[in-house]
N, C-alpha and C positions, 0 to 999 in steps of 0.2 A: 271282628265282631263275634264274640263267643256266646253271648246270651246269658252268661253266668257271672255272678259277682266275683271279682278278684280284687283284693286290696291293691291300690295303686296310688301313685302320687307321694309327695314328700310327707304328708300327714299320715298316710296309711303305712308307709314303710317302717316308721318308728312311732306308732300311734301313742305310746305312753310317754314319750319325751319330746313333744313339740317345742319349737323355739318360741318362748312367750313373746318375744319382740316381733315375731312375724305372724302370730296365730290369728289375729283379727283380720289381717290382709288375706291370709290363705283361706280362712273360713268364708269370708264374704265372696271370694272368687269362686269357691265351690257352690255357694248359694246362687250366684248369678248364673253359673253354668247349668245348675239343676233346673232353675226356672226357665232358662232359654230352651234347653234341649229336651226336657221331659214334661214339666208342669204346664207351661203355657201352650205348647202344641197339643198335648194329649189329655189334659185334665178338664172335664166338662165344667166343673164348678169354678175353678180358679182362672180358666180362660176368660170368663166373664168378670169375675171378681177383681182380677188384677189387670184388666184391659188398659186402665189409665196409669198404671205404675211404670215408670221408666226404669227398666232393669239395670241400666248402666249407672243409675244414681245410687244404687245400693253399694256403698263403698266402705261403710263402717257400721259398728253395732248400733249406733244412734239412728241410722237410717232404717232400721227394722220397723220403726213405727209407721212407715209408708205401706206396710203390708197389714191388712185388717186382721184383727184377732178372729179366731174360730173357737167354738165351744161344742160341747156334747150335743146341744140342741140343733146345731147346724147339720149334723149328720144322722142323728137318731131318727129311725123310721116312725111314722105315725099311721093311724088308721087311714088318713086321707092320702098319705104319700109313703106307702110301705117300701118302695124301692129307692128311697132317698140315698142310702149308703152307696148305691152304684154310681151316683154322680161324683163320688170321690175316688173312683178307680181310674187309673190311666187307661185310655182307650185309643191307642194309635191305629191308624190305617195306612195303606200304602202311600197315599198322597201326603199325609202329614209327616210320615217318617222321611220321605224323600226331601221335603222342604228343610229339615233341620240337619241333614247329613252334611258334613264338611266334604270338600273335594277328596281328601285322603280316605274318608270313610266310604264314599261312593266308589272309589277305586278298589278298596278292599272288598266291598260287596261284589263288584264285578269280577274280581279275581276268584272269590269264593264260588260264585255262580259258574264260572268257566271250569273250575276244577271239580266241583261237587254237584253242580246243577242248582237250579232255582229252588228246588224243594229244600235244600240244605239251608238257604236263606230263610225260608218260611219257618223251618224247624227252629232255627236259632232265635228268631224274633218271638216265636211262640214260647220258647223256654224263658226268655227274658220278661215277657209281658203277660202271658196268659195266667190268670188266677188258677191255682191248683189247691188252695187250702183257705180256710176261713177261721179266724178267731172271733169270739163273741164276748161282748162286755157282760159284766155280772151286776149291773146296776139294778135299781128298783123299778125301772120302767117295765110296762107290760110287754113291750116288744124289744127283744135284745138287739143290739146294734152289731152288725157284722163288719169285720175288717178283712179284706182279701189279700192273700199273699201269692206271688208268683214264685217260680223256682229261684229266681234272683233274690227275692226277699228271704227265702228259706236259707240260702247261702249266707246272707247277712246275719241271720239269726244264729247260724252255726259259728260264724266269725266272732260274734259277740260272746257266744259261749266259750270260745277259745280264750278271749281276752278276760272274761270273768275268771276262768281257771288260773290265768297268769296272776291276776290281782289277789286271789285268795291263796295262792301258793300250791296249786296242784302241780307238783314237780316230778312225780314219778308215775310210771305206767302201772306200778304196783298199788297206787292209791285206789280206793274203791268208794263208790258213792251210792247211798240209798236215798231215794226220794219218796216222801210220803204225801206229795201233792196228789189230789184226786185226779183220776182219769177224766179229762174234759177237753173240749175245744177251746181252751183258755191259754193265754200266753205263758203263765207260770210253768205249766206242765211241759210245754214244748221248748221253752228256753232251757230248762234243766236237761231235757233230751239233748239239746245242742251242746251243753257243757260237757256231758259225758262223751258224746260222739267226737267233738272237736279235740278234746284232750286225750282221747283214746284210753279212757279208763273204764273198767267194768262198772256198769250202772244197773241197779235194780229199781224199777219203777213199781212200787207196791200198790198204787192207787189209793193209799190212805186207809184209814180204819173202815171206811164205807165198803171197800173192795176186799182187802185182805184181812182186815180185823187187827186190832191192836196186839192180840196174842200172837197171831201169825207173823206180824212185823217184828215183834220182839225176838221170836225164835230166829228169824232171818238175820237180825242184827248180831246175835250171838254167834251164829254159824258163819256169816260172811265176814265179820270183823271189819266194817267200813271205817275209813279215815274221815269221810265227809257225810254229813246228814243234812237234808234240806226239806222244807215243808212250810206250812202255815204256823205262825208262832203258837197259837192256842193248842193246836193238836200236838205239836212237837213237845211242848211242856207236859201235856197229859201223857204222852208216850214215854218220855224219860222218867217222869215221876212214877208211873206204874212199873216200869222196868226195875227201878231201884227198889221199890217196895217189895217186889217179887224176888229180889236178890239176883237179878240178871247182871251179867258182866258186859258193860257198855264202854269199857275203858279204852277201846280202840278209837273212839270218836275224838278227832282233833279239831275239826272245824264244823260249825253248824251255821248254815246260811239260810235266811228266812225271808219269805216274801208274802204278799197278800194282806199284810196288816202291819200296823206300827210296832216297832221293836223299841221298847223303852229301856233306859239305863237300868232300872230296877229289875226288869225282866232278864236282861243279859246277866246281871249279877246272880240272880237266883238260879238260872240255868247253868251257868259256868260253875257255880258252887256245887250244884247237884252232881255234875259230871266229874268234878275233882274228887268229891267224896266217893265216887264210884271207881276211881282209879285212873281217870284220864289225867295225863301229866300237866298239860298246859292248854286247856280247851279254849277256843275262840268262838264267839258268837257274833256274826255279822249280819247286816241287813241288805236286802235286795229291793230295788224299786223298779217297777215296770208298769206300763199301762197299755191297754189293747191298742190304743191309737198310735203308739210308737212302734209296735211290733218288735220290741227288743227290751232288754233289762240292763240295769246298771248295778254295781255292787261296791260296797266298802272294801278296802283292803283289810287283811287280818292282822296287820302289823301294829295297830293301835286302836284305842277305843274311839268309836264314832269319828272316823277319818273323813267322812263325807263320801257321797257316791261319785265314783270316777267315771267321767264321761268319755265319749269317743269323738274327738274333735274332727275327724274326717267324715263322720256319719250324722252328727247332730249338732245343733246350736241351741243353747239354753239362754233364756233371759229370766230375770226376776223383776216383777212389776208390782207397784202398789195396787192392791186389789180394789181400791176405791177409785183412784184417779187413772189407773192403768198406765201411769208413767213409769219408765224404767227407774230402778233404784240402784244406788252405788253398791259395789261388792261389799259383802259383810252385813247387808241390811235385809231385814225380814221382809218377805213379800210372797207373791204367788208365782209359782213356777210356770214358765211358758216354753213350749217345745216346738222346734222347727227341724224337719229332716233335711239333711244335705245329700241324701242318696236314697234310693228305694224305688220300687215299682208297686204294682197292685194299688191298694188304698193309700192315699196320702192326704194329710191334713196339715196346713201351714199355720204357724204362729198359734198353736193350740194352747188354750188356757186349761191347765190340768186340774185346777181346783185344789192343788196341794199348796199349803202355806209352808214356806221354807224358813224356819226360825234360825236366822243367822246368814241366810242368803247364799251367794256364790263366793268362791275364792279362786284366784288364779295363781296362788302361791304353791310351790312344790309341796307334795304330801309329806308331812313330817315323819310318817311311818315308812313309806316305800320309796319316796323321792320322785314319783311320777309328776310331770308338770302339766297334766291335763286339767282343764277346768273341773272343779268339784263343787257340788252343792251340798248344803248341810244335811246330815243324817237326821236331824230333828225336824221331821215333817208332821203336819197335821192336816186333816181334811177340813176345808172350809164348810163342807156340807154337814159336818158334825156340830155346827152351831145351830141350834134349833130354837124356834120361838115357842115359849110355853106360856099359856094363860094361867098364871097362878092365882089370879083374882079375876073377878068378872068385869074389872075396869080396864086393865091393860095387860099386855104381854111382857114377858121377860126373856131376853136372849140368854140361853144357857149353853155354855161351851162343854159339850159332852167329851171332848178330847181330855179336858182336865180331869173329869170324873173317871174315865176309863184308865188313864195313866195312874191315878191314885189307887184304884182297885187292883190294877195289874201289879204294881210295884210293891204293895204292902206284903210283908212277911206274915201278917196275921190272917191273910185271906188266901184260900187255895183256889177256888173257882168262883165266878160271879156272873150275874146277869142283871141288866137294868131294863125295866119295863115301864114305858110311858103309856098312860091310860087316862080316861075321863072318870071323874068321881061319879059313883053310882051308875056307871055305864051310860051316862046322859051326855049326848053330844053338845048340849048347851051349858054344861057345868064346867068347872075348872079342871085344869090338867093336874095329874098326879104322877109322881115318880116312885116306883117301888124298886128296891134293891134286894136281891137274893144272893146269899153267899154260902159256900161250904168252907169248912175249916181244915187246915193242915192237920195231919195226924198228931195227936198229943197236945194240940193247942187248946187252951181254955176259952170258952165263949163268954166268960164273965165280963160284962160291960161293953162288949164289942158292938152291939147294936147302937148304943148311944155314941160310942167313939166314931163309928162310921157316919152317923147322922151329923155330928158336930164337925167332923173333918171335911165332909163333902160341902156342908154349908159354908164353912170358912173359905174353902178353895174355890167353889163355883157359885157362891151366893144364892144357893137354892137348897132347901132342906128336904131330904127324902120323906115321902109320906109314910112309908113303911120300910123297915129293914128286917128281913127274916133269915134265919139260919136253917138250912136244909141239908140232908145227907148228900155226900158227894155223888152217889149213884143216881139220885133224883136230879141233881144239878146237871150231870152229864146228859141225861135224857132230855132235859129242857133245852140244853145247848145244842142238841143234835150232834154231839161230838163224834159219834160213830155212824151217823146217818146222813148228815148234811155235807155239801161241798165245803162249807165254811160255818163254824159254830155261830149260833145266834146270840151275840153278846148284848146287843141293844134291840129291843123289840118295841115297836111303836104301834099300839093298838088304838090310837085316838080316832083314826078314820073309820074304825069298825064299831065305834060306840053306838049303842041303840040299834044295831043291825044295819047301819048305813054302810055304803060301799065307797 
C-alpha cells in the first residue's frame, strides 16, 4: 500500500490500445471494485444513495442505469447547506478501512508496520486520502462549488497530463510550452501544469493577459520560441492576432490546444491560417475538454481535424443519454454526456450529467488519425445551458439556442470580436426581452451592409432577430469583453435580472 497513484492493470499498461472485445468487461470490473472498496465504505452521500444497489449486478454498460444520475445541484453549496460539497469527499476511518482490506492487503499492512512502524501506515493512508488541494467551479451561482483532491488525485492529474502529451505529439524534451490560462484554483491551469511536468518539457505559465499582459506574453513567445501554446480560445485568438499585426515572429508554434470554451471549425481555420501566414509550417489547433467534477481533462489528437476527445478507459467511463428521457443512446447518436470515475480519491461524483450535448455521440472505432482504440466522444459539443428562454412578446417565450449564434459570430471572417447582450426593453422588468449584438471589424474590412447581414443571418439560423447591431472600435470591444482583466472574456451578458434595479 503506497498511498500514491500508480498505473496498474491491463487497461493502464497500454491505456491507448485497449482490446475492444474486452473493454466493457474490464471497465465494469473496475467500476465494481471502485464501488466496493472506496465509494460504498467511505463516501457519505453514495453510501446512502446506493444502499439498495447490488454491486455484483453491474455487469455491462446497460446496467449503469441502476446508479442514479447526479447533477451540479446535488453538490452545489447553498446558504442553508454551505458544507454540502464535503458530503462528496471520501472519508475513511480505521474501522471502515479495516473492513474492506483483503487478507493480502492486511498482511501487507502488518509487514509495513513491523518494518517501518504504525506511523508509516498512517502516513501512507494520509497521502492517499487526505485532501490537499481544491478546485472551484466557475459557474454563475453565488457560492462556488469546491472539489477536493488528495495527493493520489494529483498523481492522476499528472498521469492524464502525460497522456495528453502523448496524444498531441509532445515527442521531444526540447519541446516548449507556453500557457496563457489565468492563474486560478481551476482545473485548466493545473492540468496544463501536469502536462508540462509529466512530459518533462519547459513550461512558462504566464497567467494570461490579466497577469503578464499581452505585450509581455508576446515578447516571451518570441524569446522562448515554444512549440506548443495553450489557453482560452478567445484570448489566444486575440494574442495571435495582435502579435501578427505587430510583426512578431510566432513561427515556432506547432500545436495550439485550447480549453474553457467551444472550439468551432471556423475558429480553427482562422487561427491556423493566421499562424501559417506568420511562418508556422503545419500548425494544428486542437480542443481540450475538462470539468471540475472530473478533476482531469481529455484532448483531441493532432493527427486530424476534430478526431474526438480521447478518453482514459482505466480511469473513467462515459455514457451518452437522451437529455429528455435519460435513456442511453446508441454510439454515434447525439445526446448528453454522462461521466463516472473508475478511480480517484477526494471528491467523487457518480454518473454525473455534465450538461454538454455531444453532437455525434460516442464512438469505439479506432481513431482514424492516431489509431488509438480508446472510446472517443465527438469534438462537437455545446452547452445545454446556452439554450435560453426569451420573452420576445408579452404573450409567450421563445427558446433561443445561443450556441448557434456564438458559432456563427465566431466563425465569420467578416467579424473580428463580438459580444451579445440580453436585456429588457426600456429597462422594464415587465417588458419584452431584447438581444443586442456588438462587433468590431477585422483590419481593412468594410462595414457596408454588415449590420443587416448579421441581423438576417442570425434570424435565419436561430429564428430570432437582434434588436440592435452596432459596430464599435476593437479597443472598446476588448474593454467590454474584459480581455485583459477577466478570467474569461464576457461574450454573452445577460442583464435581464437587473432590469429596473431588481436583483
